[in-house]
C-alpha positions as CSV (number, residue, x, y, z in Angstrom):
1,M,28.1,12.6,-7.2
2,P,31.2,13.8,-5.2
3,H,32.6,17.3,-5.9
4,A,36.2,18.1,-6.8
5,N,36.5,20.9,-4.2
6,A,35.7,18.5,-1.3
7,R,38.0,16.2,0.6
8,T,39.4,13.5,-1.6
9,D,38.9,10.5,0.8
10,P,36.7,8.2,-1.3
11,A,34.8,6.8,1.6
12,Y,34.0,10.3,2.8
13,T,32.8,11.6,-0.5
14,D,30.9,8.4,-1.3
15,I,29.0,8.8,2.0
16,G,28.1,12.4,0.9
17,A,26.9,11.2,-2.5
18,A,24.7,8.5,-0.9
19,V,23.3,11.1,1.6
20,C,22.3,13.4,-1.3
21,A,20.6,10.7,-3.3
22,L,18.7,9.5,-0.2
23,T,17.7,13.1,0.7
24,S,16.3,13.6,-2.8
25,A,14.4,10.4,-2.7
26,L,13.0,10.9,0.8
27,F,11.6,14.4,0.2
28,G,10.7,13.9,-3.5
29,L,12.8,16.8,-4.8
30,P,15.1,16.4,-7.9
31,L,18.1,18.3,-6.7
32,A,20.1,17.9,-3.5
33,F,23.5,19.1,-2.2
34,L,25.7,18.7,0.8
35,K,28.3,21.4,1.8
36,V,30.6,20.9,4.7
37,S,32.7,23.3,6.7
38,E,36.4,23.6,5.7
39,G,38.4,26.3,7.3
40,D,36.4,29.6,7.4
41,G,34.0,28.6,4.6
42,L,32.0,25.8,3.0
43,V,32.9,23.4,0.3
44,T,30.6,21.2,-1.8
45,L,31.0,17.6,-0.7
46,A,28.5,16.0,-3.0
47,V,25.4,16.7,-5.1
48,H,22.5,14.8,-6.7
49,G,20.7,15.9,-9.9
50,F,22.8,19.1,-10.5
51,P,23.9,19.1,-14.2
52,D,26.5,21.8,-13.4
53,V,28.2,21.3,-10.1
54,D,30.2,24.5,-10.4
55,A,27.0,26.5,-9.9
56,L,27.4,25.8,-6.2
57,D,30.9,27.3,-5.9
58,H,29.5,30.9,-5.4
59,F,26.0,30.1,-4.1
60,A,24.2,33.0,-2.5
61,F,21.7,30.8,-0.8
62,T,24.4,29.4,1.5
63,E,26.5,32.6,1.9
64,R,25.0,33.5,5.2
65,K,25.7,32.8,8.8
66,L,24.4,29.3,9.5
67,I,22.5,29.1,12.8
68,P,21.6,25.7,14.3
69,G,17.9,24.8,13.7
70,V,17.3,27.8,11.4
71,S,16.6,26.9,7.8
72,L,16.2,29.0,4.7
73,L,13.0,28.4,2.7
74,V,12.5,30.2,-0.6
75,E,9.2,29.4,-2.4
76,D,10.1,31.3,-5.7
77,A,13.7,32.6,-6.1
78,T,12.8,34.5,-9.2
79,H,10.6,36.8,-7.1
80,D,13.0,37.1,-4.2
81,S,15.2,40.2,-4.2
82,R,18.0,38.4,-2.5
83,F,18.4,35.7,-5.2
84,F,16.7,36.6,-8.5
85,L,20.1,37.5,-10.1
86,E,21.7,34.3,-8.8
87,S,23.5,32.3,-11.5
88,A,21.7,29.1,-10.6
89,V,18.4,30.9,-10.9
90,L,19.0,32.6,-14.3
91,R,20.8,29.7,-15.9
92,S,20.8,25.9,-15.5
93,P,19.4,24.4,-13.3
94,N,17.0,27.4,-13.2
95,L,16.2,27.1,-9.5
96,R,13.0,28.4,-8.2
97,F,12.2,26.5,-5.0
98,Y,14.9,26.1,-2.3
99,V,15.1,24.8,1.3
100,D,18.1,23.9,3.5
101,M,19.0,23.0,7.0
102,P,22.3,23.5,8.9
103,L,24.1,20.3,9.9
104,V,24.8,20.5,13.7
105,Y,26.8,18.1,15.8
106,E,27.3,18.7,19.5
107,G,26.3,22.4,19.0
108,R,28.8,22.9,16.2
109,V,27.7,23.7,12.6
110,M,29.3,21.0,10.4
111,G,27.8,22.3,7.1
112,V,24.4,22.5,5.3
113,L,22.1,20.1,3.5
114,G,19.9,21.6,0.8
115,L,17.1,20.7,-1.6
116,C,16.1,22.5,-4.8
117,A,13.6,22.3,-7.7
118,P,13.0,24.2,-10.9
119,Q,9.3,24.5,-9.9
120,A,8.0,27.2,-7.6
121,G,5.6,27.1,-4.6
122,L,6.1,23.5,-3.7
123,D,4.3,22.3,-0.6
124,F,7.0,22.1,2.1
125,D,5.1,22.6,5.3
126,D,6.3,22.8,8.9
127,R,6.1,19.0,9.3
128,K,8.5,18.4,6.5
129,L,10.8,21.1,8.0
130,V,10.8,19.2,11.3
131,L,11.6,15.9,9.4
132,L,14.4,17.7,7.5
133,E,15.9,19.0,10.8
134,Q,15.8,15.4,12.2
135,F,17.4,14.0,9.1
136,A,20.0,16.7,9.1
137,H,21.0,15.7,12.6
138,V,21.6,12.1,11.5
139,V,23.6,13.3,8.5
140,A,25.7,15.6,10.8
141,T,26.5,12.6,13.0
142,L,27.6,10.5,10.0
143,I,29.7,13.3,8.7
144,A,31.4,13.9,12.0
145,L,32.2,10.2,12.4
146,A,33.4,9.9,8.8
147,K,35.8,12.8,9.3
148,G,37.3,11.0,12.2
149,A,36.1,13.7,14.7
150,E,35.2,11.0,17.2
151,A,37.5,8.4,18.8
152,R,36.4,4.8,18.7
153,D,35.0,5.1,22.2
154,G,32.9,8.0,21.0
155,M,31.7,5.8,18.1
156,L,30.6,3.2,20.6
157,D,28.7,5.7,22.7
158,E,26.9,7.0,19.6
159,L,26.0,3.5,18.5
160,Q,24.6,2.8,22.0
161,S,22.6,6.0,21.9
162,Q,21.2,5.1,18.4
163,Q,20.4,1.6,19.7
164,A,18.5,3.2,22.6
165,R,16.5,5.4,20.2
166,M,15.8,2.4,18.0
167,D,14.5,0.5,21.0
168,T,12.2,3.4,21.8
169,A,10.9,3.5,18.3
170,A,10.3,-0.2,18.2
171,D,8.5,0.0,21.5
172,M,6.2,2.8,20.1
173,T,5.3,0.6,17.1
174,G,4.6,-2.6,19.1
175,L,7.7,-4.4,18.0
176,G,10.3,-6.4,20.0
177,Y,13.2,-8.7,19.4
178,W,15.3,-11.3,21.2
179,K,18.6,-13.2,20.6
180,I,20.0,-16.4,22.1
181,D,23.8,-16.9,22.2
182,L,24.2,-20.5,21.0
183,E,27.5,-20.9,22.9
184,S,26.6,-19.5,26.3
185,R,22.8,-19.9,26.0
186,A,22.4,-16.3,27.2
187,V,19.1,-14.7,26.2
188,T,18.8,-11.0,25.5
189,W,15.5,-9.1,25.1
190,S,14.8,-5.7,23.7
191,K,12.8,-3.1,25.7
192,G,9.9,-3.5,23.4
193,L,9.7,-7.3,24.0
194,Y,9.3,-6.8,27.7
195,T,6.4,-4.5,26.9
196,L,4.8,-6.9,24.5
197,F,4.9,-9.7,27.1
198,G,3.8,-7.5,30.0
199,L,7.0,-8.1,32.0
200,S,9.8,-5.9,33.4
201,P,13.6,-6.2,33.3
202,E,13.7,-5.7,37.1
203,S,11.4,-8.7,37.9
204,Y,12.2,-11.1,35.0
205,A,15.5,-12.3,33.6
206,P,14.9,-14.4,30.5
207,D,16.6,-17.8,29.8
208,V,15.9,-20.5,27.2
209,A,13.6,-22.6,29.3
210,S,11.6,-19.8,31.0
211,Q,11.2,-18.0,27.6
212,L,9.4,-21.1,26.2
213,D,7.2,-21.3,29.2
214,I,5.7,-17.9,28.3
215,Y,3.9,-19.4,25.3
216,R,0.8,-21.6,25.4
217,P,1.8,-25.2,26.0
218,E,0.2,-26.3,22.7
219,D,2.4,-23.8,20.8
220,S,5.7,-24.6,22.6
221,G,6.4,-27.7,20.5
222,L,6.1,-25.7,17.2
223,L,8.6,-23.2,18.5
224,I,11.1,-25.8,19.6
225,D,10.9,-27.6,16.3
226,S,11.3,-24.3,14.4
227,F,14.4,-23.3,16.5
228,Q,16.0,-26.7,16.0
229,R,15.5,-26.6,12.2
230,A,17.0,-23.1,12.1
231,V,20.1,-24.2,13.9
232,N,20.6,-27.6,12.3
233,S,19.3,-26.9,8.7
234,D,19.7,-23.1,8.4
235,E,15.9,-22.7,7.9
236,D,14.4,-19.3,8.8
237,F,11.2,-19.5,10.8
238,D,7.9,-17.5,10.7
239,V,5.3,-18.7,13.1
240,E,2.2,-17.4,15.0
241,V,1.9,-18.4,18.6
242,R,-0.2,-17.3,21.6
243,I,0.8,-16.0,25.0
244,V,-1.1,-14.8,28.1
245,R,0.2,-11.3,28.8
246,A,1.4,-11.0,32.4
247,T,0.0,-7.6,33.2
248,D,-3.7,-8.1,32.3
249,K,-3.9,-11.9,31.6
250,A,-5.1,-11.2,28.1
251,L,-4.6,-13.8,25.4
252,R,-2.4,-12.3,22.6
253,L,-1.4,-13.6,19.2
254,M,2.3,-13.1,18.4
255,R,4.1,-13.4,15.1
256,I,7.8,-14.5,15.5
257,K,10.1,-14.4,12.5
258,G,13.9,-15.0,12.6
259,G,16.8,-17.3,12.0
260,V,20.5,-17.9,12.7
261,D,23.1,-15.2,12.7
262,Y,26.6,-16.3,11.8
263,N,30.0,-15.1,13.0
264,A,33.0,-14.1,10.9
265,D,34.1,-17.8,10.6
266,G,30.8,-18.9,9.2
267,Q,29.7,-20.6,12.4
268,A,26.2,-20.3,13.9
269,A,26.6,-17.8,16.7
270,R,23.1,-16.5,17.6
271,L,19.5,-17.4,17.2
272,C,17.6,-14.1,16.6
273,A,14.0,-13.2,16.0
274,V,11.6,-10.2,15.9
275,V,8.2,-10.4,17.5
276,R,5.0,-8.4,16.8
277,D,1.7,-8.5,18.5
278,I,-0.8,-9.2,15.7
279,T,-3.9,-9.5,17.8
280,P,-6.6,-7.4,16.2
281,E,-6.3,-3.9,17.6
282,L,-8.7,-0.9,18.0
283,P,-8.8,1.6,15.1
284,T,-7.0,4.2,17.3
285,Q,-3.9,2.2,17.3
286,E,-3.9,1.8,13.5
287,A,-4.3,5.5,13.2
288,F,-1.3,6.0,15.5
289,L,0.9,3.6,13.5
290,N,0.1,5.5,10.3
291,E,1.0,8.8,12.1
292,V,4.4,7.7,13.3
293,T,5.4,5.8,10.1
294,E,6.8,8.8,8.2
295,D,8.4,10.3,11.3
296,L,10.5,7.2,11.8
297,R,11.3,6.5,8.1
298,A,13.6,9.5,7.5
299,P,16.5,8.6,9.9
300,L,16.1,4.8,9.6
301,K,18.0,4.2,6.3
302,D,21.0,6.2,7.6
303,I,21.1,4.2,10.9
304,V,21.1,0.9,8.9
305,S,23.9,2.2,6.7
306,F,25.9,3.4,9.7
307,A,25.4,0.2,11.6
308,R,26.5,-1.9,8.5
309,K,29.7,0.0,8.2
310,L,30.6,-0.4,11.9
311,D,29.6,-4.0,11.9
312,S,32.1,-4.6,9.1
313,Q,34.8,-2.9,11.2
314,G,34.0,-4.6,14.5
315,G,36.8,-7.2,14.4
316,T,39.1,-5.0,16.5
317,H,36.4,-4.0,19.0
318,P,33.9,-6.7,20.0
319,D,31.6,-4.3,21.8
320,I,31.1,-2.2,18.6
321,A,30.4,-5.4,16.6
322,T,27.8,-6.5,19.2
323,Y,26.0,-3.2,19.3
324,A,26.1,-2.9,15.5
325,R,24.4,-6.3,15.1
326,D,21.8,-5.5,17.7
327,L,21.1,-2.2,15.9
328,L,20.7,-3.9,12.6
329,V,18.2,-6.4,14.0
330,S,16.0,-3.8,15.4
331,A,16.4,-1.4,12.4
332,H,15.5,-4.1,9.8
333,A,12.5,-5.2,11.9
334,L,11.2,-1.6,12.1
335,E,12.0,-1.2,8.4
336,G,9.7,-4.1,7.4
337,L,7.0,-2.7,9.7
338,L,7.1,0.8,8.1
339,D,7.0,-0.6,4.6
340,A,4.0,-2.7,5.5
341,Q,2.3,0.4,6.9
342,S,2.9,2.3,3.7
343,V,0.6,0.0,1.7
344,D,-2.8,1.7,2.0
345,D,-6.3,0.2,1.3
346,E,-7.3,3.5,-0.4
347,A,-7.6,3.5,-4.1
348,V,-5.4,6.0,-6.0
349,D,-5.2,7.3,-9.5
350,V,-2.6,5.1,-11.3
351,A,-2.0,7.7,-14.1
352,E,-1.3,10.5,-11.6
353,I,1.2,8.3,-9.7
354,I,3.1,7.6,-13.0
355,K,2.9,11.3,-14.0
356,E,4.4,12.3,-10.6
357,S,7.4,9.9,-11.1
358,V,7.9,11.3,-14.6
359,D,7.6,14.9,-13.4
360,D,10.3,14.2,-10.8
361,F,12.8,13.8,-13.7
362,A,11.6,16.7,-15.8
363,A,14.3,19.1,-14.7
364,T,17.0,16.4,-15.2
365,A,15.8,15.7,-18.7
366,Q,15.5,19.4,-19.6
367,A,19.1,19.9,-18.5
368,L,20.2,17.1,-20.8
369,Q,18.1,18.5,-23.7
370,T,16.1,15.3,-23.7
371,R,12.4,15.2,-24.4
372,L,10.5,13.3,-21.6
373,S,6.9,12.3,-21.9
374,A,4.2,10.0,-20.6
375,H,1.4,8.2,-22.5
376,F,-1.6,6.2,-21.4
377,V,-3.2,3.5,-23.7
378,D,-6.4,1.5,-23.1
379,F,-7.1,2.9,-19.7
380,D,-10.7,1.9,-19.0
381,R,-10.2,2.2,-15.2
382,T,-7.6,4.5,-13.7
383,R,-8.0,3.9,-10.0
384,A,-6.5,0.9,-8.1
385,R,-5.2,-0.3,-4.8
386,F,-1.6,-1.1,-5.0
387,D,1.8,-0.6,-3.4
388,V,2.5,3.0,-4.6
389,M,5.9,3.3,-2.9
390,R,7.2,0.1,-4.6
391,V,5.9,1.0,-8.0
392,Q,7.4,4.5,-7.8
393,Q,10.7,3.0,-6.6
394,V,10.8,0.8,-9.8
395,L,10.0,3.8,-12.0
396,H,12.7,5.9,-10.3
397,H,15.3,3.2,-11.2
398,L,14.2,3.0,-14.8
399,L,13.9,6.8,-15.4
400,D,17.2,7.4,-13.6
401,N,18.9,4.9,-15.9
402,A,17.2,6.3,-19.0
403,C,18.3,9.9,-18.2
404,R,21.9,9.0,-17.4
405,H,22.2,7.2,-20.8
406,T,20.2,9.6,-23.0
407,E,21.4,13.0,-23.9
408,G,19.7,15.1,-26.5
409,G,17.2,12.3,-27.3
410,V,13.8,11.1,-26.3
411,I,12.5,9.2,-23.3
412,S,8.9,7.9,-23.5
413,V,7.0,6.3,-20.7
414,T,3.9,4.3,-21.8
415,A,1.4,2.8,-19.5
416,S,-1.5,0.5,-20.6
417,Q,-4.0,-2.0,-19.3
418,V,-3.5,-5.5,-20.7
419,Q,-5.3,-8.8,-20.1
420,A,-3.5,-11.7,-18.4
421,E,-4.5,-15.0,-17.0
422,N,-4.3,-15.4,-13.2
423,P,-2.5,-18.8,-12.7
424,V,-4.3,-19.3,-9.4
425,T,-7.9,-18.7,-10.4
426,L,-7.4,-19.2,-14.2
427,M,-9.5,-16.1,-14.7
428,V,-8.5,-13.2,-16.9
429,D,-7.2,-10.2,-14.9
430,T,-6.3,-6.7,-16.0
431,H,-2.6,-5.9,-15.4
432,L,-0.7,-2.7,-15.6
433,H,2.0,-2.7,-18.3
434,V,4.6,0.1,-18.2
435,S,7.5,0.6,-20.6
436,V,10.3,3.1,-20.4
437,R,11.8,3.5,-23.9
438,D,14.8,5.8,-24.7
439,T,16.9,6.6,-27.7
440,G,20.1,6.6,-25.7
441,T,23.4,4.8,-26.0
442,G,21.8,1.3,-25.7
443,M,23.7,-1.9,-24.8
444,D,25.2,-4.9,-26.5
445,E,23.8,-8.4,-25.9
446,A,26.5,-9.3,-23.4
447,H,25.7,-6.3,-21.2
448,V,22.0,-7.0,-21.4
449,K,22.4,-10.5,-20.1
450,G,23.9,-9.3,-16.8
451,L,21.4,-6.5,-16.0
452,F,19.3,-8.5,-13.6
453,K,22.2,-10.0,-11.7
454,A,22.5,-8.9,-8.1
455,G,25.5,-6.6,-7.6
456,H,25.4,-5.3,-11.2
457,K,26.5,-1.7,-10.5
458,G,24.8,1.4,-11.8
459,M,21.6,0.0,-13.3
460,G,19.6,-1.0,-10.2
461,L,17.6,-3.6,-12.3
462,S,18.2,-6.4,-9.8
463,I,16.5,-4.2,-7.2
464,A,13.6,-3.5,-9.7
465,Q,13.3,-7.2,-10.4
466,A,13.1,-8.0,-6.7
467,I,10.3,-5.5,-6.3
468,I,8.4,-6.7,-9.4
469,D,8.7,-10.3,-8.1
470,L,7.3,-9.2,-4.8
471,L,4.3,-7.6,-6.6
472,G,3.7,-10.8,-8.6
473,G,4.7,-9.4,-11.9
474,Y,7.2,-9.6,-14.8
475,I,10.1,-7.4,-16.0
476,G,12.2,-7.5,-19.1
477,V,14.5,-5.4,-21.3
478,V,15.3,-4.9,-25.0
479,S,18.3,-2.9,-26.1
480,H,20.5,-2.4,-29.1
481,L,23.9,-0.6,-29.0
482,G,23.6,2.9,-30.4
483,E,19.8,2.7,-30.8
484,G,18.4,2.8,-27.3
485,T,16.8,0.7,-24.6
486,N,13.2,-0.4,-23.7
487,V,12.7,-1.7,-20.1
488,W,9.1,-2.9,-19.3
489,F,7.3,-4.4,-16.4
490,E,3.8,-5.8,-15.9
491,I,2.1,-6.3,-12.5
492,P,-1.4,-7.4,-11.4
493,M,-3.6,-4.6,-9.9
494,D,-6.7,-4.4,-7.8
495,W,-8.6,-2.0,-10.1
496,V,-11.7,-0.2,-8.8
497,E,-14.5,1.5,-10.6
498,A,-14.1,5.3,-10.7
499,P,-17.0,7.7,-10.3
500,V,-18.7,8.5,-13.6
501,T,-17.4,11.7,-15.1
502,A,-17.9,13.7,-18.3
503,P,-15.5,12.7,-21.2
504,D,-12.4,14.8,-21.6
505,V,-12.8,16.5,-25.0
506,K,-9.0,17.4,-24.9
507,A,-7.9,13.8,-24.5
508,A,-5.9,12.2,-27.2
509,P,-7.7,9.5,-29.2
510,R,-7.2,6.1,-27.7
511,M,-5.4,3.3,-29.5
512,S,-7.6,0.3,-30.1
513,T,-4.8,-2.4,-29.8
514,L,-1.5,-2.8,-28.0
515,T,1.2,-5.0,-29.5
516,R,3.0,-6.9,-26.8
517,Q,6.2,-8.9,-27.2
518,R,6.3,-12.4,-25.9
519,V,8.4,-12.9,-22.8
520,E,10.5,-15.6,-24.5
521,D,11.4,-13.2,-27.3
522,I,12.9,-10.7,-24.9
523,A,16.4,-11.3,-23.4
524,P,16.8,-11.3,-20.5
525,A,13.4,-11.6,-19.0
526,A,12.9,-12.3,-15.3
527,R,11.5,-15.7,-14.4
528,P,7.7,-15.4,-14.0
529,P,7.2,-15.3,-10.2
530,A,4.3,-16.9,-8.4
531,Y,1.1,-14.8,-8.6
532,A,0.9,-12.4,-5.6
533,P,-1.9,-10.2,-4.3
534,T,-1.3,-6.5,-4.4
535,V,-3.6,-5.5,-1.5
536,A,-2.0,-5.1,1.9
537,P,-2.5,-8.2,4.2
538,K,-4.6,-7.8,7.3
539,H,-1.6,-8.2,9.5
540,P,1.6,-6.6,8.0
541,P,4.7,-8.8,8.1
542,V,7.1,-8.3,10.9
543,D,10.4,-8.5,9.0
544,E,9.7,-8.1,5.2
545,H,12.8,-6.1,4.3
546,Y,14.4,-8.0,1.4
547,I,14.0,-5.1,-1.1
548,N,15.3,-2.6,1.4
549,R,18.3,-4.9,2.0
550,E,19.0,-5.0,-1.7
551,Y,18.6,-1.2,-2.0
552,L,21.1,-0.6,0.9
553,R,23.4,-3.2,-0.6
554,A,23.5,-1.2,-3.8
555,L,24.2,2.1,-1.9
556,L,26.9,0.5,0.1
557,A,28.5,-1.0,-3.0
558,D,28.8,2.5,-4.3
559,M,30.5,3.4,-1.0
560,K,33.0,0.5,-1.6
561,L,31.6,-1.4,1.4
562,E,30.7,-5.1,1.2
563,I,28.1,-7.1,3.1
């Protein structure tokens, strides 16, 4: 949320609010704030999770000389002689853990970005500090541009620089992209695509005909047909074709996914695609991809948001519009790759994942004097392979909604294993069923009917529905005005047998049955999607970023920007 002491420009404060929310989500800490330099001091631009924003007005943690690259890390403020009498430590939000990083742009301190938690001794190692410093650099750039510190030529230079960094990141992860201008037939390749094909910009200049000659003759017809349908019928394409790499004459399998990009008049302007080498690789490359995934994720969402905003303002400056579109192509492609990398084959404890999500909102619930708890029913097996990040993203939306609409009440998260028929195999599978029930304000029937519509502000259920659809599940909601709300979802899981352990004598007695409501009795319930596997595919998709696009759309809607 924006703070009253900060600048009053809505776009500026909304950017700050989006940055704080994103910082909290990226580093998994419930409280975040952003202070910017104004005159000789700092003012609070925006916060996330703080029940009392005024606690930041006289904040000893930031009342020091900010030095570029030098952070402040406090593992337990109650045992630190500098801060144990600080108001925010003694009273709400009862801070114990604290870390911040100065915002530096062109050697000048622009402010400070901080994270806090009511728990002490959290694991925030050197690697996370490095990521926080990198993320703070991106935030400082956004703040500088939002304040109008740079002229439009400077914005173009920065966009070109970010495009170059994105090309480098795409090259590192084995990704490339191309575009064909449908009017001039000019072909543009990214640096990563030259690397994939074993060619160099100095010796090869792509054009439409010669680009097709790179692929195996038996695959060229498939590409031509796909490109023509894309232009004539607005059909996106997703094909696998073979090439002989120029450098070592090795036969490589490439996945190409793309479609048509339209101009402001709604006319087909460019044919664009992302390319990934999906030839089976050595384990060392897979290990490298896992290592770089998290390092690239932190600045990626800000780059997409920044490029979207510039793209919408590019009408008065064609160069900026062109670079913004190129940046979005490569950013979205890399986004899909990182998300695919995050789905691991290793089984994890489902109950622990749900508890982590609930614990993330413990401080918020406590500040609202709301009792938050988690319960587990009929859990015969607790370990499974599934998309942890996506499930936690859904839980975050549901818990955030419940906290914002429940003050001085009860929020109960219940997880259970239920039997459901697999429509493909007609066999009975065990699904995960999770409900988030609150005793908050509730909603009337008219409000409930619009919750799953894209663009519905504030609830995020259209995003949650998109995620659950992707996971092959169901989602629904029951709410009564003045009584509270119950939002539930059910997804298939790849359960695995856990090692035999001694029974927990402290465990609560298990319920023998679970009463479930029929989908047709719950309004509105999402249309049951096609059954989908939950295990990561052998070759991750090149450009699977629909959910990220919806998430960014929601963030930008809060910033009063349209896509």
